[in-house]
C-alpha positions in Angstrom: -37.8 2.5 -6.1 -38.6 1.0 -2.7 -42.3 0.5 -3.6 -41.4 -1.2 -6.8 -38.7 -3.4 -5.3 -36.0 -1.9 -7.5 -32.4 -1.8 -6.2 -29.4 0.0 -7.7 -26.7 -2.3 -9.1 -23.8 -3.1 -6.9 -20.9 -3.4 -9.3 -18.1 -4.6 -7.0 -18.1 -1.5 -4.9 -17.4 -3.3 -1.6 -15.0 -1.6 0.7 -11.5 -3.1 0.4 -9.9 -5.0 3.2 -7.6 -2.5 5.1 -5.2 -3.4 7.9 -3.9 -6.9 8.0 -2.3 -7.1 11.5 -2.1 -10.9 11.7 1.5 -11.5 10.5 4.8 -12.8 11.8 6.7 -9.6 11.6 7.9 -7.8 14.6 5.8 -4.9 16.0 7.5 -1.6 16.7 6.9 -0.1 20.2 4.2 2.6 20.5 6.4 5.6 21.3 3.6 8.1 21.3 1.3 6.4 23.8 -1.6 8.5 22.5 0.2 11.7 23.0 -0.4 13.3 19.6 1.6 16.5 20.0 5.0 17.5 18.6 7.1 20.5 19.5 8.3 21.3 16.0 8.0 20.1 12.4 9.8 16.9 11.3 9.8 15.4 14.8 6.9 13.0 14.4 5.3 11.6 11.2 2.1 9.7 11.0 1.7 7.0 8.3 -1.5 5.4 7.1 -3.3 3.9 4.2 -6.8 5.0 3.0 -8.9 3.7 0.2 -10.5 6.1 -2.3 -13.5 5.1 -4.5 -13.4 6.1 -8.1 -15.6 5.4 -11.1 -13.2 2.6 -12.1 -12.9 1.0 -8.7 -10.9 1.5 -5.5 -7.4 3.1 -5.2 -5.2 2.7 -2.2 -3.5 5.8 -0.9 -0.6 5.7 1.5 0.3 9.0 3.1 2.9 10.3 5.5 1.9 13.4 7.5 3.9 15.7 9.7 2.2 15.9 13.1 2.9 19.5 13.8 2.1 21.1 10.4 -0.4 18.5 9.3 1.2 18.6 5.9 1.4 15.5 3.7 5.2 15.0 3.2 5.0 11.9 1.2 2.3 9.8 -0.6 1.8 7.0 -3.0 -1.3 5.7 -4.9 -2.0 2.3 -6.5 -4.8 0.1 -7.7 -3.3 -2.7 -5.4 -2.7 -2.7 -1.7 0.9 -3.9 -1.5 3.8 -3.2 0.9 5.6 -1.1 -1.7 2.8 1.5 -1.5 3.9 2.4 2.1 7.6 2.2 1.1 7.1 4.6 -1.8 5.3 7.1 0.4 8.0 7.1 3.0 10.7 7.4 0.2 9.0 10.6 -1.0 8.9 12.0 2.5 12.6 11.2 3.0 13.5 12.9 -0.3 11.4 16.0 0.6 12.1 16.6 4.3 14.5 16.1 7.1 13.8 12.6 8.5 11.6 12.5 11.6 13.0 10.5 14.6 9.5 9.0 15.1 7.1 7.6 12.5 3.9 6.2 13.9 1.6 3.9 11.9 -0.8 1.1 12.5 0.4 -2.6 13.0 -0.5 -3.6 9.4 1.8 -5.8 7.4 2.7 -2.9 5.1 4.4 -1.1 8.0 5.8 -4.1 9.7 7.6 -5.7 6.7 11.3 -5.6 6.3 11.2 -3.3 3.3 9.4 -0.6 5.1 11.4 -0.9 8.4 
């Protein structure tokens, strides 16, 4: 293909924009300070959003993970990256487990918005 100058088609497979940390919402303090250890389950949860490529385009996946057991305790998936994605993942975690006193995430707008906090 290189010798003939042939390139595969790029059908909108660009990586989606991820964290939008330029917003006017308050930022929660970093209680972990890079100490990623927990003494027992349901003490510290980690929350993040990833993007999963599929044949039909990208899906956004929000997950809440228990730091001690590394189990996913809540998740949500959508074709669109919206604040509700993080909210639904946290709601699932709260339904399934005893609430953790600390939930650590990035400073993205999905986690700083009023609905999530």
